[in-house]
C-alpha positions as semicolon CSV with decimal commas, in nm:
position;residue;x (nm);y (nm);z (nm)
1;M;11,544;9,344;2,937
2;S;11,602;9,619;3,172
3;L;11,575;9,972;3,032
4;F;11,687;10,309;3,150
5;T;11,475;10,609;3,145
6;L;11,570;10,999;3,071
7;Q;11,391;11,220;3,289
8;V;11,350;11,599;3,283
9;N;11,231;11,850;3,551
10;D;11,153;12,193;3,440
11;S;10,890;12,297;3,691
12;G;10,922;12,090;4,004
13;S;10,828;11,751;3,882
14;W;11,007;11,479;3,695
15;R;10,883;11,375;3,352
16;N;10,974;11,073;3,147
17;V;11,122;11,178;2,801
18;M;11,229;10,835;2,681
19;K;11,341;10,471;2,763
20;F;11,659;10,324;2,617
21;K;11,893;10,026;2,644
22;P;12,178;10,089;2,905
23;V;12,430;10,039;2,617
24;F;12,317;10,381;2,471
25;V;12,368;10,577;2,812
26;A;12,671;10,779;2,676
27;E;12,484;10,874;2,351
28;A;12,166;10,967;2,557
29;K;12,355;11,175;2,806
30;M;12,534;11,373;2,519
31;Q;12,217;11,447;2,322
32;A;12,015;11,533;2,614
33;Q;12,293;11,775;2,732
34;R;12,290;11,932;2,408
35;L;11,902;11,967;2,382
36;A;11,898;12,115;2,732
37;S;12,149;12,370;2,673
38;L;11,926;12,514;2,408
39;S;11,651;12,597;2,671
40;Y;11,608;12,934;2,840
41;Q;11,512;12,750;3,147
42;K;11,727;12,590;3,402
43;L;11,636;12,223;3,343
44;K;11,747;11,936;3,544
45;L;11,799;11,603;3,384
46;R;11,853;11,262;3,515
47;I;11,864;10,895;3,407
48;I;11,709;10,618;3,616
49;D;11,735;10,255;3,582
50;A;11,445;10,007;3,596
51;E;11,421;10,017;3,977
52;S;11,395;10,402;3,971
53;T;11,731;10,452;4,108
54;V;11,937;10,754;3,982
55;V;12,220;10,660;3,763
56;V;12,352;11,000;3,674
57;Y;12,195;11,353;3,680
58;C;12,281;11,720;3,569
59;E;12,134;12,079;3,589
60;G;12,186;12,388;3,425
61;P;12,347;12,612;3,345
62;E;12,631;12,388;3,311
63;Y;12,473;12,072;3,232
64;V;12,749;11,837;3,353
65;W;12,651;11,490;3,422
66;K;12,737;11,367;3,779
67;A;12,694;11,038;3,970
68;P;12,470;11,072;4,279
69;E;12,694;11,118;4,579
70;W;12,598;10,792;4,727
71;R;12,723;10,614;4,431
72;V;13,072;10,763;4,441
73;L;13,323;10,513;4,590
């Protein structure tokens, strides 16, 4: 089974937060966005697939999820 990974970058390097099934990507995005908005730091978040390809990303202070530009059709 292929899993997605939520990652956070708070000081220049990406760290894994959790792995989850792709079916839960909407819930993971919503909860990660809510949690990041509580931080006093400007965090970067991203979700990657099993091949380490970025699926979506966001960064503060807005924390609006976006697809990487190369994925936009």
